[in-house]
N, C-alpha and C positions, 0 to 999 in steps of 0.2 A: 401819565395821568395829569390832568389839569388841576389847577388850584380849586376850581369849583367842584370837580369830581371828588377830590380829596376831602373837602369840607363836608359834602353830602354824606360820604361814606363814614367819616369820623363821627358825624352827628348820629347817623343811623346805628352805629355800633355803640353809641353812648359813651364815647371817650370824654374824660374830664378835660378842662382847659389845659392842664399840665401835660396830660397824656397826648392830647392833640398837638401841642407845641413840640414835644419831644419827637413824636412820630413825623410831624411836618419837616423837622430838620433832617430826618433820615430820607424820607421819600422825595420831597420837593427840593430840599437843599443839598442832598447827596452827601451829607455828613454821617458820621458814626454816632452811635448812642449806646446807652447801657443795655443790659440784657432784656429788661422789661420793655423799653422803647423798641428794641429790635423785634421782640415778640409781637408787639402791637403793629409794627410796620409789616411784618410777615403776614399777620392775620388780615390786615387791610388789603394787601396785595392779593392774597388768596381769594378774598371775598370779591374784589374788583374783577379778577379773572373769571370767577364763577358767574358773575352778573353779565359780563361781556359775552361770554360763550353762550349764555342762555337767551339774552335779550337783544344783542347786537349781532344779527345774522345777515351777512351779505348774500344776495341771491345769485344764482348762476348767470343771470343776465348782466351782471357787473364784470364778468370775466370773458376774455377772448377765447373763441374756439380755435385751437391750434392744429387740429388734424381733421381731415375730411376723407370722404370715400375715394377721392382721386389721389390721395397721398400714397406713394409707394414705399416710403421709408417707415411708415407705421400705420397700419390699418386701425380703425376704431375698434376698441375692445381688446387690443393686443397687450396692453399693460396689465400686470397682475399687481394690483394695489392692495395693501393690507393695512389694518388698523395699526397706527403707530408710525407708518411711513411718513416721510417728509416729501411733499410734492411742491411744484411751483406752478402758480397760476399767473396770468397776465391781466392786470386790471385795465379796463377801458379808460378810466379817468387818468391814469398815470402812465400807461404803456410800459410799466416796469414789472418785473416778476415779484411775486409775493410768496414767501415760504409758508406752507400750511402743513400742520400735522394732522393726519387722517384720524378721526375719532369714531366714525361709524361707516359701515359699508351700506350700499343700497339694498333695500329689502326686495325690490323687484328690478327687472331690467329697465323699467321706465323711471326708476327713482334716482336720487342723487346721493353722492358721498357727502358726509359731513366732516368738517375739520375746524381747526383753530389756527389763527395766524400766529406764527412763532416769532416773527421779527418784522419791525417796521423799517423798511429800507428807504422810503421816501418821506422826508420830514413834512409834517403837517398834512399827511395823507389821511383820508377817511378810513383806510385799512390799518387799524391799530392792533398792536399785540393783544392777543386774547379774544379778539372778535371772532365770532363763529362765521363759517362760510359753508355754502352748499355748492357743489360743482359736479360736473360729469367727467368721465374719463377722457373725453375728447378735448377737454379744456386744460388738461395737464400738459405743461410745457416741458419738453425734453430737447436737448440739443440735437438738431438735425445732423445726419451723417455728412461728413465732408466729401465733396466731389473729388474724384481722382484728378491729378494734375494732367494738363493737356501736353505738357512737355514730354517729348520722347527721350529716352536715354539712348545715348550713342554707345555702342559696344566696341 
């Protein structure tokens, strides 16, 4: 969470100057605080996560398709994804994988999965923790099977 995001949320929640300063020390400063300040920080984080999930939604076009009809290691539609599963997507802008918790399944075969980013692995990336995402099954990254060694064993 940036300083600006913190200030906007603290003002929207109506925190007093003292509450805002104590909460700031916990969230931005990484310090510990008393029970009330910790409660305010937890509430602010929870509201931040709810806002991000609802309003910051990355579209399927932002993620790489990792499997196609010519892939023999995994055909499209082969994964059985459930709500709560953690999947990995590859962002076009970072070319790094992004862990996403699945929050909703597609309503139709032509619809998308919904999820929430659980960890930000690339510093200063636009894919931040709590952001919502929409994706298809063929965008889910799994490790490809390893090829057999070409070396023959001598008996």
